[in-house]
PDB file with SEQRES, HELIX, SHEET and CRYST1 records, atoms N, CA, C and O in Angstrom:
SEQRES   1 A   51  MET ARG ILE GLU ILE LEU ILE ILE LEU PHE THR PHE ASN          
SEQRES   2 A   51  ILE LEU GLY HIS LYS ASP GLU ILE LYS PHE GLU ASN PRO          
SEQRES   3 A   51  ASN PHE GLU ARG ILE VAL LEU SER LYS TYR PRO GLU ILE          
SEQRES   4 A   51  ASP LEU ASN SER ASN GLU ARG ILE GLU VAL THR ARG              
HELIX    1 AA1 ARG A    2  GLY A   16  1                                  15    
HELIX    2 AA2 PRO A   26  LYS A   35  1                                  10    
HELIX    3 AA3 PRO A   37  ILE A   39  5                                   3    
CRYST1    1.000    1.000    1.000  90.00  90.00  90.00 P 1           1          
ATOM      1  N   MET A   1      -0.183  -6.226  -6.680  1.00  0.00           N  
ATOM      2  CA  MET A   1      -0.613  -5.888  -8.024  1.00  0.00           C  
ATOM      3  C   MET A   1      -1.528  -6.967  -8.595  1.00  0.00           C  
ATOM      4  O   MET A   1      -2.537  -6.660  -9.229  1.00  0.00           O  
ATOM      5  N   ARG A   2      -1.177  -8.214  -8.373  1.00  0.00           N  
ATOM      6  CA  ARG A   2      -1.954  -9.321  -8.917  1.00  0.00           C  
ATOM      7  C   ARG A   2      -3.354  -9.341  -8.328  1.00  0.00           C  
ATOM      8  O   ARG A   2      -4.328  -9.562  -9.048  1.00  0.00           O  
ATOM      9  N   ILE A   3      -3.464  -9.115  -7.040  1.00  0.00           N  
ATOM     10  CA  ILE A   3      -4.776  -9.135  -6.395  1.00  0.00           C  
ATOM     11  C   ILE A   3      -5.626  -7.969  -6.882  1.00  0.00           C  
ATOM     12  O   ILE A   3      -6.845  -8.099  -6.995  1.00  0.00           O  
ATOM     13  N   GLU A   4      -4.997  -6.833  -7.172  1.00  0.00           N  
ATOM     14  CA  GLU A   4      -5.742  -5.677  -7.678  1.00  0.00           C  
ATOM     15  C   GLU A   4      -6.374  -5.989  -9.033  1.00  0.00           C  
ATOM     16  O   GLU A   4      -7.527  -5.635  -9.280  1.00  0.00           O  
ATOM     17  N   ILE A   5      -5.631  -6.641  -9.894  1.00  0.00           N  
ATOM     18  CA  ILE A   5      -6.171  -6.998 -11.209  1.00  0.00           C  
ATOM     19  C   ILE A   5      -7.317  -7.986 -11.059  1.00  0.00           C  
ATOM     20  O   ILE A   5      -8.331  -7.864 -11.746  1.00  0.00           O  
ATOM     21  N   LEU A   6      -7.172  -8.947 -10.183  1.00  0.00           N  
ATOM     22  CA  LEU A   6      -8.250  -9.908  -9.973  1.00  0.00           C  
ATOM     23  C   LEU A   6      -9.508  -9.232  -9.424  1.00  0.00           C  
ATOM     24  O   LEU A   6     -10.621  -9.561  -9.832  1.00  0.00           O  
ATOM     25  N   ILE A   7      -9.329  -8.301  -8.511  1.00  0.00           N  
ATOM     26  CA  ILE A   7     -10.476  -7.580  -7.957  1.00  0.00           C  
ATOM     27  C   ILE A   7     -11.173  -6.779  -9.054  1.00  0.00           C  
ATOM     28  O   ILE A   7     -12.401  -6.772  -9.133  1.00  0.00           O  
ATOM     29  N   ILE A   8     -10.398  -6.110  -9.893  1.00  0.00           N  
ATOM     30  CA  ILE A   8     -10.991  -5.347 -10.999  1.00  0.00           C  
ATOM     31  C   ILE A   8     -11.748  -6.261 -11.944  1.00  0.00           C  
ATOM     32  O   ILE A   8     -12.864  -5.941 -12.353  1.00  0.00           O  
ATOM     33  N   LEU A   9     -11.158  -7.392 -12.298  1.00  0.00           N  
ATOM     34  CA  LEU A   9     -11.811  -8.320 -13.220  1.00  0.00           C  
ATOM     35  C   LEU A   9     -13.105  -8.875 -12.643  1.00  0.00           C  
ATOM     36  O   LEU A   9     -14.109  -8.960 -13.351  1.00  0.00           O  
ATOM     37  N   PHE A  10     -13.096  -9.250 -11.382  1.00  0.00           N  
ATOM     38  CA  PHE A  10     -14.312  -9.778 -10.769  1.00  0.00           C  
ATOM     39  C   PHE A  10     -15.368  -8.693 -10.590  1.00  0.00           C  
ATOM     40  O   PHE A  10     -16.562  -8.977 -10.676  1.00  0.00           O  
ATOM     41  N   THR A  11     -14.946  -7.456 -10.345  1.00  0.00           N  
ATOM     42  CA  THR A  11     -15.900  -6.354 -10.242  1.00  0.00           C  
ATOM     43  C   THR A  11     -16.603  -6.130 -11.574  1.00  0.00           C  
ATOM     44  O   THR A  11     -17.819  -5.943 -11.614  1.00  0.00           O  
ATOM     45  N   PHE A  12     -15.844  -6.150 -12.658  1.00  0.00           N  
ATOM     46  CA  PHE A  12     -16.455  -6.022 -13.983  1.00  0.00           C  
ATOM     47  C   PHE A  12     -17.449  -7.145 -14.218  1.00  0.00           C  
ATOM     48  O   PHE A  12     -18.510  -6.926 -14.803  1.00  0.00           O  
ATOM     49  N   ASN A  13     -17.118  -8.333 -13.770  1.00  0.00           N  
ATOM     50  CA  ASN A  13     -18.005  -9.477 -13.969  1.00  0.00           C  
ATOM     51  C   ASN A  13     -19.309  -9.300 -13.190  1.00  0.00           C  
ATOM     52  O   ASN A  13     -20.387  -9.576 -13.716  1.00  0.00           O  
ATOM     53  N   ILE A  14     -19.217  -8.852 -11.967  1.00  0.00           N  
ATOM     54  CA  ILE A  14     -20.417  -8.684 -11.144  1.00  0.00           C  
ATOM     55  C   ILE A  14     -21.296  -7.562 -11.704  1.00  0.00           C  
ATOM     56  O   ILE A  14     -22.516  -7.709 -11.771  1.00  0.00           O  
ATOM     57  N   LEU A  15     -20.689  -6.450 -12.103  1.00  0.00           N  
ATOM     58  CA  LEU A  15     -21.461  -5.324 -12.612  1.00  0.00           C  
ATOM     59  C   LEU A  15     -22.066  -5.615 -13.979  1.00  0.00           C  
ATOM     60  O   LEU A  15     -23.165  -5.149 -14.279  1.00  0.00           O  
ATOM     61  N   GLY A  16     -21.382  -6.358 -14.789  1.00  0.00           N  
ATOM     62  CA  GLY A  16     -21.860  -6.632 -16.133  1.00  0.00           C  
ATOM     63  C   GLY A  16     -22.704  -7.881 -16.232  1.00  0.00           C  
ATOM     64  O   GLY A  16     -23.348  -8.093 -17.260  1.00  0.00           O  
ATOM     65  N   HIS A  17     -22.729  -8.711 -15.220  1.00  0.00           N  
ATOM     66  CA  HIS A  17     -23.468  -9.970 -15.218  1.00  0.00           C  
ATOM     67  C   HIS A  17     -23.112 -10.835 -16.424  1.00  0.00           C  
ATOM     68  O   HIS A  17     -23.982 -11.456 -17.035  1.00  0.00           O  
ATOM     69  N   LYS A  18     -21.855 -10.866 -16.751  1.00  0.00           N  
ATOM     70  CA  LYS A  18     -21.381 -11.674 -17.871  1.00  0.00           C  
ATOM     71  C   LYS A  18     -20.321 -12.631 -17.366  1.00  0.00           C  
ATOM     72  O   LYS A  18     -19.691 -12.400 -16.334  1.00  0.00           O  
ATOM     73  N   ASP A  19     -20.136 -13.707 -18.108  1.00  0.00           N  
ATOM     74  CA  ASP A  19     -19.104 -14.673 -17.758  1.00  0.00           C  
ATOM     75  C   ASP A  19     -17.777 -14.361 -18.434  1.00  0.00           C  
ATOM     76  O   ASP A  19     -16.741 -14.888 -18.029  1.00  0.00           O  
ATOM     77  N   GLU A  20     -17.793 -13.529 -19.436  1.00  0.00           N  
ATOM     78  CA  GLU A  20     -16.576 -13.197 -20.161  1.00  0.00           C  
ATOM     79  C   GLU A  20     -16.439 -11.687 -20.226  1.00  0.00           C  
ATOM     80  O   GLU A  20     -17.425 -10.973 -20.409  1.00  0.00           O  
ATOM     81  N   ILE A  21     -15.218 -11.207 -20.077  1.00  0.00           N  
ATOM     82  CA  ILE A  21     -14.957  -9.778 -20.134  1.00  0.00           C  
ATOM     83  C   ILE A  21     -14.548  -9.438 -21.566  1.00  0.00           C  
ATOM     84  O   ILE A  21     -13.640 -10.055 -22.123  1.00  0.00           O  
ATOM     85  N   LYS A  22     -15.217  -8.464 -22.148  1.00  0.00           N  
ATOM     86  CA  LYS A  22     -14.899  -8.026 -23.511  1.00  0.00           C  
ATOM     87  C   LYS A  22     -13.968  -6.818 -23.438  1.00  0.00           C  
ATOM     88  O   LYS A  22     -14.242  -5.856 -22.720  1.00  0.00           O  
ATOM     89  N   PHE A  23     -12.874  -6.876 -24.180  1.00  0.00           N  
ATOM     90  CA  PHE A  23     -11.921  -5.781 -24.216  1.00  0.00           C  
ATOM     91  C   PHE A  23     -12.016  -5.068 -25.554  1.00  0.00           C  
ATOM     92  O   PHE A  23     -12.183  -5.712 -26.590  1.00  0.00           O  
ATOM     93  N   GLU A  24     -11.912  -3.747 -25.542  1.00  0.00           N  
ATOM     94  CA  GLU A  24     -11.894  -2.960 -26.772  1.00  0.00           C  
ATOM     95  C   GLU A  24     -10.683  -3.335 -27.618  1.00  0.00           C  
ATOM     96  O   GLU A  24     -10.771  -3.428 -28.842  1.00  0.00           O  
ATOM     97  N   ASN A  25      -9.563  -3.546 -26.957  1.00  0.00           N  
ATOM     98  CA  ASN A  25      -8.317  -3.874 -27.637  1.00  0.00           C  
ATOM     99  C   ASN A  25      -7.961  -5.326 -27.318  1.00  0.00           C  
ATOM    100  O   ASN A  25      -7.596  -5.621 -26.180  1.00  0.00           O  
ATOM    101  N   PRO A  26      -8.054  -6.246 -28.287  1.00  0.00           N  
ATOM    102  CA  PRO A  26      -7.757  -7.657 -28.007  1.00  0.00           C  
ATOM    103  C   PRO A  26      -6.309  -7.898 -27.586  1.00  0.00           C  
ATOM    104  O   PRO A  26      -6.016  -8.893 -26.923  1.00  0.00           O  
ATOM    105  N   ASN A  27      -5.410  -7.006 -27.963  1.00  0.00           N  
ATOM    106  CA  ASN A  27      -4.016  -7.162 -27.541  1.00  0.00           C  
ATOM    107  C   ASN A  27      -3.869  -6.979 -26.041  1.00  0.00           C  
ATOM    108  O   ASN A  27      -2.987  -7.578 -25.426  1.00  0.00           O  
ATOM    109  N   PHE A  28      -4.728  -6.152 -25.443  1.00  0.00           N  
ATOM    110  CA  PHE A  28      -4.663  -5.924 -24.003  1.00  0.00           C  
ATOM    111  C   PHE A  28      -4.926  -7.219 -23.244  1.00  0.00           C  
ATOM    112  O   PHE A  28      -4.234  -7.521 -22.273  1.00  0.00           O  
ATOM    113  N   GLU A  29      -5.920  -7.982 -23.681  1.00  0.00           N  
ATOM    114  CA  GLU A  29      -6.227  -9.248 -23.024  1.00  0.00           C  
ATOM    115  C   GLU A  29      -5.029 -10.204 -23.115  1.00  0.00           C  
ATOM    116  O   GLU A  29      -4.696 -10.872 -22.136  1.00  0.00           O  
ATOM    117  N   ARG A  30      -4.396 -10.270 -24.263  1.00  0.00           N  
ATOM    118  CA  ARG A  30      -3.220 -11.139 -24.427  1.00  0.00           C  
ATOM    119  C   ARG A  30      -2.073 -10.695 -23.533  1.00  0.00           C  
ATOM    120  O   ARG A  30      -1.373 -11.526 -22.954  1.00  0.00           O  
ATOM    121  N   ILE A  31      -1.879  -9.377 -23.422  1.00  0.00           N  
ATOM    122  CA  ILE A  31      -0.797  -8.862 -22.574  1.00  0.00           C  
ATOM    123  C   ILE A  31      -1.066  -9.204 -21.112  1.00  0.00           C  
ATOM    124  O   ILE A  31      -0.166  -9.642 -20.397  1.00  0.00           O  
ATOM    125  N   VAL A  32      -2.303  -9.003 -20.671  1.00  0.00           N  
ATOM    126  CA  VAL A  32      -2.654  -9.318 -19.282  1.00  0.00           C  
ATOM    127  C   VAL A  32      -2.463 -10.809 -19.015  1.00  0.00           C  
ATOM    128  O   VAL A  32      -1.919 -11.190 -17.978  1.00  0.00           O  
ATOM    129  N   LEU A  33      -2.909 -11.655 -19.947  1.00  0.00           N  
ATOM    130  CA  LEU A  33      -2.766 -13.101 -19.753  1.00  0.00           C  
ATOM    131  C   LEU A  33      -1.318 -13.547 -19.804  1.00  0.00           C  
ATOM    132  O   LEU A  33      -0.946 -14.494 -19.110  1.00  0.00           O  
ATOM    133  N   SER A  34      -0.498 -12.900 -20.596  1.00  0.00           N  
ATOM    134  CA  SER A  34       0.919 -13.289 -20.641  1.00  0.00           C  
ATOM    135  C   SER A  34       1.634 -12.897 -19.352  1.00  0.00           C  
ATOM    136  O   SER A  34       2.550 -13.589 -18.909  1.00  0.00           O  
ATOM    137  N   LYS A  35       1.210 -11.780 -18.751  1.00  0.00           N  
ATOM    138  CA  LYS A  35       1.845 -11.345 -17.506  1.00  0.00           C  
ATOM    139  C   LYS A  35       1.281 -12.084 -16.288  1.00  0.00           C  
ATOM    140  O   LYS A  35       2.015 -12.372 -15.342  1.00  0.00           O  
ATOM    141  N   TYR A  36      -0.020 -12.390 -16.312  1.00  0.00           N  
ATOM    142  CA  TYR A  36      -0.682 -13.064 -15.198  1.00  0.00           C  
ATOM    143  C   TYR A  36      -1.453 -14.288 -15.708  1.00  0.00           C  
ATOM    144  O   TYR A  36      -2.683 -14.258 -15.745  1.00  0.00           O  
ATOM    145  N   PRO A  37      -0.764 -15.353 -16.099  1.00  0.00           N  
ATOM    146  CA  PRO A  37      -1.457 -16.521 -16.669  1.00  0.00           C  
ATOM    147  C   PRO A  37      -2.367 -17.237 -15.677  1.00  0.00           C  
ATOM    148  O   PRO A  37      -3.236 -18.005 -16.090  1.00  0.00           O  
ATOM    149  N   GLU A  38      -2.189 -17.007 -14.403  1.00  0.00           N  
ATOM    150  CA  GLU A  38      -3.010 -17.699 -13.398  1.00  0.00           C  
ATOM    151  C   GLU A  38      -4.462 -17.215 -13.405  1.00  0.00           C  
ATOM    152  O   GLU A  38      -5.320 -17.872 -12.815  1.00  0.00           O  
ATOM    153  N   ILE A  39      -4.762 -16.086 -14.056  1.00  0.00           N  
ATOM    154  CA  ILE A  39      -6.155 -15.640 -14.102  1.00  0.00           C  
ATOM    155  C   ILE A  39      -6.938 -16.323 -15.222  1.00  0.00           C  
ATOM    156  O   ILE A  39      -8.151 -16.143 -15.328  1.00  0.00           O  
ATOM    157  N   ASP A  40      -6.256 -17.101 -16.054  1.00  0.00           N  
ATOM    158  CA  ASP A  40      -6.944 -17.904 -17.072  1.00  0.00           C  
ATOM    159  C   ASP A  40      -7.362 -19.204 -16.390  1.00  0.00           C  
ATOM    160  O   ASP A  40      -6.662 -20.213 -16.473  1.00  0.00           O  
ATOM    161  N   LEU A  41      -8.498 -19.168 -15.721  1.00  0.00           N  
ATOM    162  CA  LEU A  41      -8.911 -20.257 -14.844  1.00  0.00           C  
ATOM    163  C   LEU A  41      -9.193 -21.568 -15.563  1.00  0.00           C  
ATOM    164  O   LEU A  41      -8.985 -22.636 -14.988  1.00  0.00           O  
ATOM    165  N   ASN A  42      -9.661 -21.515 -16.809  1.00  0.00           N  
ATOM    166  CA  ASN A  42      -9.977 -22.756 -17.505  1.00  0.00           C  
ATOM    167  C   ASN A  42      -9.069 -23.000 -18.707  1.00  0.00           C  
ATOM    168  O   ASN A  42      -9.397 -23.804 -19.579  1.00  0.00           O  
ATOM    169  N   SER A  43      -7.938 -22.316 -18.757  1.00  0.00           N  
ATOM    170  CA  SER A  43      -6.877 -22.528 -19.752  1.00  0.00           C  
ATOM    171  C   SER A  43      -7.361 -22.459 -21.198  1.00  0.00           C  
ATOM    172  O   SER A  43      -6.954 -23.273 -22.028  1.00  0.00           O  
ATOM    173  N   ASN A  44      -8.224 -21.495 -21.504  1.00  0.00           N  
ATOM    174  CA  ASN A  44      -8.685 -21.339 -22.881  1.00  0.00           C  
ATOM    175  C   ASN A  44      -8.218 -20.015 -23.494  1.00  0.00           C  
ATOM    176  O   ASN A  44      -8.744 -19.571 -24.514  1.00  0.00           O  
ATOM    177  N   GLU A  45      -7.229 -19.399 -22.859  1.00  0.00           N  
ATOM    178  CA  GLU A  45      -6.642 -18.145 -23.315  1.00  0.00           C  
ATOM    179  C   GLU A  45      -7.654 -16.997 -23.377  1.00  0.00           C  
ATOM    180  O   GLU A  45      -7.529 -16.101 -24.211  1.00  0.00           O  
ATOM    181  N   ARG A  46      -8.638 -17.027 -22.509  1.00  0.00           N  
ATOM    182  CA  ARG A  46      -9.635 -15.974 -22.361  1.00  0.00           C  
ATOM    183  C   ARG A  46      -9.768 -15.661 -20.877  1.00  0.00           C  
ATOM    184  O   ARG A  46      -9.504 -16.518 -20.033  1.00  0.00           O  
ATOM    185  N   ILE A  47     -10.171 -14.447 -20.560  1.00  0.00           N  
ATOM    186  CA  ILE A  47     -10.425 -14.077 -19.175  1.00  0.00           C  
ATOM    187  C   ILE A  47     -11.911 -14.273 -18.939  1.00  0.00           C  
ATOM    188  O   ILE A  47     -12.736 -13.499 -19.424  1.00  0.00           O  
ATOM    189  N   GLU A  48     -12.242 -15.304 -18.196  1.00  0.00           N  
ATOM    190  CA  GLU A  48     -13.634 -15.673 -17.930  1.00  0.00           C  
ATOM    191  C   GLU A  48     -13.777 -16.078 -16.470  1.00  0.00           C  
ATOM    192  O   GLU A  48     -12.798 -16.343 -15.774  1.00  0.00           O  
ATOM    193  N   VAL A  49     -15.015 -16.115 -16.038  1.00  0.00           N  
ATOM    194  CA  VAL A  49     -15.312 -16.608 -14.703  1.00  0.00           C  
ATOM    195  C   VAL A  49     -16.065 -17.920 -14.895  1.00  0.00           C  
ATOM    196  O   VAL A  49     -17.122 -17.963 -15.525  1.00  0.00           O  
ATOM    197  N   THR A  50     -15.502 -18.982 -14.341  1.00  0.00           N  
ATOM    198  CA  THR A  50     -16.173 -20.276 -14.446  1.00  0.00           C  
ATOM    199  C   THR A  50     -17.069 -20.465 -13.236  1.00  0.00           C  
ATOM    200  O   THR A  50     -16.688 -20.144 -12.110  1.00  0.00           O  
ATOM    201  N   ARG A  51     -18.250 -20.983 -13.475  1.00  0.00           N  
ATOM    202  CA  ARG A  51     -19.209 -21.188 -12.376  1.00  0.00           C  
ATOM    203  C   ARG A  51     -19.574 -22.618 -12.262  1.00  0.00           C  
ATOM    204  O   ARG A  51     -20.368 -22.986 -11.396  1.00  0.00           O  
TER     205      ARG A  51                                                      
END                                                                             
């Protein structure tokens, strides 16, 4: 399950050419980060891709 979420997040990043994923519902991002804190790569409570 964890790898599936990471694949989805990185796919969105590649298709959107953005460093940060924007969510329609900000609560969704918090829920995902609370369940999978390891995807917060730079510990800023946002789902981003660091380069």
